[in-house]
C-alpha positions as CSV (number, residue, x, y, z in Angstrom):
1,M,-48.1,-37.9,26.3
2,L,-48.2,-37.9,30.0
3,T,-46.5,-34.5,30.3
4,F,-48.9,-33.0,27.7
5,T,-52.0,-34.5,29.5
6,I,-51.0,-33.1,32.9
7,R,-50.2,-29.7,31.3
8,R,-53.6,-29.6,29.5
9,L,-55.4,-30.7,32.7
10,I,-53.7,-27.9,34.6
11,L,-54.5,-25.4,31.9
12,S,-58.2,-26.4,31.9
13,V,-58.8,-25.3,35.5
14,P,-58.3,-21.6,34.8
15,T,-60.1,-22.0,31.5
16,L,-63.1,-23.5,33.2
17,L,-63.0,-20.8,36.1
18,F,-63.0,-18.0,33.4
19,I,-65.8,-19.5,31.5
20,S,-67.9,-20.1,34.7
21,F,-67.3,-16.4,35.8
22,V,-68.4,-15.1,32.3
23,I,-71.5,-17.3,32.3
24,Y,-72.4,-16.3,35.8
25,L,-71.9,-12.6,35.1
26,L,-73.8,-12.6,31.9
27,L,-76.9,-14.4,33.3
28,E,-76.8,-12.3,36.5
29,L,-77.1,-9.1,34.3
30,A,-80.2,-10.6,32.8
31,P,-83.4,-9.2,34.1
32,G,-85.6,-11.5,36.3
33,D,-87.1,-11.7,39.7
34,P,-88.0,-15.1,41.4
35,M,-91.0,-13.3,43.1
36,A,-92.5,-12.3,39.8
37,Q,-95.0,-15.2,40.0
38,V,-95.9,-14.6,43.6
39,P,-99.4,-13.3,44.2
40,L,-99.6,-9.5,44.8
41,T,-101.3,-10.2,48.1
42,V,-98.1,-11.4,49.7
43,P,-96.5,-8.6,51.7
44,A,-93.2,-7.0,50.5
45,E,-91.3,-8.0,53.6
46,V,-92.3,-11.6,53.0
47,K,-91.0,-11.5,49.3
48,E,-87.7,-10.0,50.6
49,K,-87.2,-12.8,53.0
50,M,-88.0,-15.3,50.2
51,R,-85.4,-13.5,48.0
52,E,-82.8,-13.7,50.7
53,A,-83.6,-17.5,51.2
54,L,-83.0,-18.0,47.4
55,G,-79.7,-16.1,47.6
56,V,-80.9,-13.3,45.4
57,G,-79.0,-9.8,45.8
58,Q,-75.9,-11.3,47.4
59,P,-72.5,-9.7,46.3
60,V,-70.6,-11.5,43.5
61,W,-67.7,-12.5,45.8
62,I,-70.2,-14.4,47.9
63,A,-72.7,-15.7,45.4
64,F,-70.2,-16.8,42.7
65,P,-68.1,-19.1,44.9
66,K,-71.4,-20.4,46.4
67,W,-72.6,-21.2,42.9
68,L,-69.3,-22.8,41.8
69,Y,-69.0,-24.7,45.1
70,Q,-72.0,-27.0,44.1
71,F,-70.2,-28.6,41.1
72,F,-67.3,-29.9,43.1
73,V,-68.2,-30.6,46.7
74,V,-71.2,-32.6,48.0
75,E,-70.5,-32.7,51.8
76,P,-71.6,-29.7,53.8
77,M,-68.9,-27.2,54.6
78,Y,-68.9,-24.1,56.7
79,F,-67.2,-20.9,55.8
80,S,-66.4,-18.2,58.4
81,D,-67.4,-14.6,58.3
82,A,-63.7,-13.6,57.9
83,V,-63.6,-15.2,54.4
84,F,-66.9,-14.5,52.8
85,G,-68.6,-12.0,55.0
86,T,-71.3,-14.6,56.1
87,T,-71.7,-18.0,57.4
88,W,-73.1,-20.7,55.1
89,S,-75.2,-23.2,56.6
90,E,-76.0,-26.5,55.0
91,G,-79.1,-25.1,53.7
92,Q,-77.7,-21.8,52.6
93,Q,-74.8,-23.2,50.8
94,R,-77.0,-25.0,48.2
95,V,-77.9,-23.0,45.1
96,I,-81.7,-23.1,44.9
97,S,-83.7,-23.2,41.8
98,W,-86.2,-20.3,41.5
99,Q,-88.8,-22.4,39.7
100,T,-88.9,-25.6,41.9
101,R,-87.3,-24.2,45.2
102,S,-85.1,-27.1,45.3
103,P,-81.3,-27.4,45.1
104,V,-80.2,-27.1,41.5
105,M,-77.7,-30.0,41.5
106,D,-80.2,-32.4,43.0
107,I,-82.6,-31.8,40.2
108,V,-79.9,-32.1,37.5
109,I,-78.8,-35.5,39.0
110,Q,-82.4,-36.6,38.9
111,R,-82.8,-35.7,35.2
112,L,-79.4,-36.8,34.0
113,P,-80.0,-40.6,33.7
114,Q,-82.8,-40.1,31.3
115,T,-80.6,-38.0,29.0
116,L,-77.7,-40.4,29.3
117,W,-80.0,-43.4,28.3
118,V,-81.1,-41.7,25.1
119,V,-77.9,-39.7,24.2
120,G,-75.4,-42.5,25.1
121,V,-77.2,-45.2,23.2
122,A,-77.8,-42.8,20.1
123,Y,-74.1,-41.9,20.0
124,V,-73.0,-45.5,20.1
125,V,-75.5,-46.5,17.4
126,A,-74.4,-43.6,15.3
127,I,-70.7,-44.4,15.6
128,A,-71.3,-48.1,14.9
129,I,-73.2,-47.3,11.7
130,A,-71.4,-44.3,10.4
131,L,-67.8,-45.7,10.4
132,P,-68.6,-48.9,8.3
133,I,-70.6,-46.8,5.9
134,G,-67.9,-44.2,5.4
135,I,-65.2,-46.8,5.0
136,Y,-67.1,-48.8,2.3
137,S,-68.3,-45.8,0.6
138,A,-64.7,-44.5,0.2
139,Y,-63.5,-47.9,-0.9
140,R,-66.2,-48.3,-3.5
141,Q,-66.3,-44.7,-4.6
142,Y,-69.1,-43.7,-7.0
143,S,-70.7,-47.2,-6.7
144,W,-74.5,-47.5,-6.1
145,F,-73.8,-48.0,-2.4
146,D,-71.8,-44.7,-2.3
147,N,-74.4,-42.8,-4.3
148,A,-77.3,-44.1,-2.1
149,G,-75.3,-43.4,1.1
150,T,-74.5,-39.8,-0.1
151,F,-78.1,-39.1,-0.8
152,I,-79.3,-40.5,2.5
153,T,-76.7,-38.9,4.7
154,M,-77.3,-35.4,3.0
155,V,-81.1,-35.7,3.6
156,G,-80.4,-36.9,7.2
157,F,-77.9,-34.1,7.9
158,S,-80.3,-31.4,6.4
159,V,-83.5,-32.3,8.2
160,P,-83.7,-30.7,11.8
161,P,-84.6,-33.0,14.7
162,F,-87.9,-31.1,15.3
163,F,-89.1,-32.1,11.9
164,S,-87.8,-35.6,11.8
165,G,-89.0,-36.3,15.2
166,V,-92.5,-35.5,14.2
167,V,-92.2,-37.7,11.0
168,V,-91.1,-40.7,12.9
169,I,-93.9,-40.3,15.5
170,V,-96.6,-40.1,12.6
171,V,-95.1,-43.1,10.8
172,F,-94.1,-45.5,13.6
173,S,-96.5,-44.4,16.4
174,V,-99.7,-43.2,14.7
175,W,-99.7,-45.1,11.4
176,L,-98.0,-48.4,12.4
177,G,-98.4,-48.3,16.1
178,W,-95.0,-50.0,16.7
179,F,-93.5,-47.7,19.4
180,P,-94.8,-45.2,21.9
181,S,-94.6,-41.5,21.1
182,I,-94.2,-40.4,24.7
183,Y,-91.2,-41.3,26.7
184,D,-92.3,-42.7,30.2
185,T,-89.7,-41.4,32.6
186,T,-91.4,-43.1,35.5
187,L,-90.6,-46.5,34.1
188,V,-88.4,-48.6,36.5
189,V,-86.3,-51.2,34.8
190,D,-86.4,-54.2,37.2
191,S,-87.5,-57.1,35.0
192,W,-87.1,-58.3,31.4
193,E,-90.5,-56.9,30.5
194,S,-89.7,-53.4,31.9
195,F,-86.4,-53.6,30.0
196,K,-88.1,-54.4,26.7
197,K,-90.5,-51.4,27.3
198,Q,-87.5,-49.2,27.9
199,L,-86.0,-50.3,24.7
200,Q,-89.2,-49.7,22.8
201,Q,-89.7,-46.2,24.1
202,M,-86.0,-45.3,23.4
203,I,-86.1,-46.4,19.7
204,L,-87.7,-43.3,18.2
205,P,-85.6,-40.6,20.1
206,V,-82.4,-42.6,19.5
207,M,-83.3,-42.9,15.8
208,V,-83.9,-39.1,15.5
209,L,-80.5,-38.2,17.4
210,A,-78.5,-40.9,15.7
211,L,-79.7,-39.8,12.1
212,Q,-77.8,-36.5,12.2
213,I,-74.7,-37.8,13.9
214,T,-74.5,-40.8,11.5
215,S,-74.8,-38.5,8.4
216,Q,-72.1,-36.2,9.7
217,L,-69.7,-38.9,10.8
218,S,-70.1,-41.0,7.7
219,R,-69.2,-38.0,5.4
220,F,-66.1,-37.2,7.4
221,M,-65.0,-40.8,7.4
222,R,-65.5,-41.2,3.7
223,A,-63.6,-38.0,2.9
224,S,-60.7,-38.9,5.2
225,M,-60.5,-42.5,3.8
226,L,-60.5,-41.1,0.1
227,D,-57.6,-38.7,1.1
228,N,-55.5,-41.6,2.4
229,L,-56.3,-44.2,-0.2
230,N,-54.3,-42.2,-2.7
231,Q,-51.2,-41.8,-0.6
232,D,-47.8,-43.2,-1.4
233,Y,-47.7,-45.4,1.6
234,V,-50.8,-47.3,0.4
235,R,-49.2,-48.1,-3.0
236,T,-46.0,-49.2,-1.1
237,A,-48.1,-51.5,1.1
238,R,-49.8,-53.0,-1.8
239,A,-46.5,-53.4,-3.6
240,K,-45.1,-55.4,-0.7
241,G,-47.8,-57.9,-1.2
242,L,-50.0,-57.1,1.8
243,G,-53.7,-58.1,1.5
244,E,-56.2,-55.6,0.6
245,K,-58.1,-56.0,3.9
246,T,-54.8,-55.4,5.8
247,V,-54.0,-52.3,3.7
248,V,-57.5,-50.8,4.2
249,L,-58.3,-51.7,7.8
250,V,-55.0,-51.3,9.3
251,H,-52.9,-48.7,7.3
252,V,-55.5,-46.5,5.8
253,L,-58.1,-46.7,8.6
254,R,-55.8,-45.8,11.4
255,N,-54.6,-42.6,9.7
256,S,-58.0,-41.7,8.5
257,L,-59.5,-41.9,12.0
258,I,-57.3,-38.9,13.2
259,P,-59.5,-36.1,11.9
260,V,-62.6,-38.1,12.6
261,V,-61.7,-38.4,16.3
262,T,-62.2,-34.7,16.6
263,V,-65.6,-34.9,15.1
264,I,-66.5,-37.8,17.5
265,A,-65.2,-36.1,20.5
266,L,-66.6,-32.7,20.0
267,G,-69.8,-34.2,18.8
268,I,-70.7,-35.5,22.3
269,P,-71.4,-31.9,23.6
270,A,-73.2,-31.3,20.3
271,I,-75.6,-34.2,20.7
272,F,-76.5,-33.0,24.2
273,G,-77.5,-29.7,22.4
274,G,-79.6,-31.8,20.0
275,A,-81.1,-33.6,22.9
276,I,-82.7,-30.3,23.9
277,I,-85.0,-30.4,20.9
278,T,-85.5,-34.1,20.9
279,E,-86.5,-34.3,24.5
280,Q,-89.2,-31.7,23.9
281,V,-90.6,-33.7,21.0
282,F,-90.7,-37.0,22.8
283,K,-91.4,-35.6,26.2
284,V,-88.1,-37.0,27.7
285,N,-87.8,-35.7,31.2
286,G,-84.0,-35.1,30.8
287,I,-81.7,-32.0,31.2
288,G,-82.5,-30.8,27.6
289,Q,-86.1,-30.3,28.6
290,L,-85.1,-29.0,31.9
291,L,-83.0,-26.2,30.3
292,I,-86.0,-25.2,28.0
293,T,-88.4,-25.1,31.1
294,A,-85.7,-23.1,33.1
295,I,-85.4,-20.5,30.3
296,Q,-89.2,-20.3,30.0
297,A,-89.5,-19.7,33.7
298,N,-86.6,-17.3,33.9
299,D,-84.8,-19.7,36.3
300,L,-81.4,-18.2,36.3
301,P,-79.6,-20.5,38.7
302,M,-80.7,-23.5,36.7
303,V,-79.8,-21.9,33.3
304,Q,-76.4,-21.0,34.7
305,T,-75.7,-24.5,36.0
306,L,-76.7,-26.3,32.8
307,T,-74.8,-23.9,30.6
308,F,-71.7,-24.5,32.6
309,I,-72.1,-28.2,32.3
310,F,-72.1,-28.0,28.5
311,A,-69.0,-25.9,28.8
312,V,-67.3,-28.5,31.0
313,L,-68.2,-31.2,28.3
314,I,-66.5,-29.1,25.5
315,V,-63.4,-28.6,27.4
316,L,-63.2,-32.2,28.5
317,F,-63.8,-33.8,25.1
318,N,-61.3,-31.3,23.5
319,L,-58.7,-32.8,25.9
320,I,-59.8,-36.3,25.0
321,A,-59.5,-35.6,21.3
322,D,-55.9,-34.3,21.6
323,I,-54.9,-37.3,23.6
324,L,-56.3,-39.7,21.0
325,Y,-54.3,-37.9,18.3
326,G,-51.1,-39.2,19.9
327,I,-52.4,-42.7,20.4
328,L,-53.6,-43.1,16.8
329,D,-50.6,-41.5,15.1
330,P,-47.1,-42.2,16.5
331,R,-45.9,-39.2,14.5
332,I,-47.8,-36.8,16.6
333,R,-45.9,-36.3,19.9
334,Y,-46.6,-33.4,22.2
335,D,-43.7,-34.0,24.5
């Protein structure tokens, strides 16, 4: 497993470099001018200097390493003219957002905690609910619990977040008045009261995000459990006198988790994608809303950065899923 992990890590480096280059080139070819919103009274030479300050018009062999550099290095570094044809000062080497005129990664780091609060809790809640439901539904196949779970999960998986978000706002915020409909991103958690407010405002967006993930995971878990419950090794375990709890939760569950691990691992980038819509509905000031506003404002540096972050998440959790395969099933050995 160690050799496989190292080999995959080494392979992921050129993969991410290729993905980043494709993302950068595709968005560079998109039409857009950061000076489009500048008043017409501003002289042309001033606009040109502003473009230069934002790094617009630089050659690809200068602009692409500069854009890629922001992901991996924080401390200032100076490059000589002999390497890139220009000298990067501390201010020049930071990729600047066209919309805010601030370094892109500084804005992403400011917005990321809000998204992690909502997405992280939603995913943990979804897994904690989905796995027991899937296990019990498979064990009690065609029971009232299984039929009710099948109906609820199909509805939850079919309803898009922009619709379910509005529904829970109308029910729990407008009619019942239990939870706030707007997420207060300025709230600082420094006391028990502020922590309770944070939990209250997280309930609705977490509910919407967790609904789809729970529906998907529970169906995969149920199907995988049903496939393994009829295997020969299960009958052998029961014939040996093992208890039903041991058979189901030790033998069947471990083998059933192998395909589910892929869904769980690859679902993490997907839930970030779902957060794009959910953050718009509940006004969560996270990276999902940041991506939408960047697209609307034609802020190419911000769109490039956020798109590459999603690509990194997909490659990373693919690797994690492959490693977990070998841990869950000793028959799978990559070495």
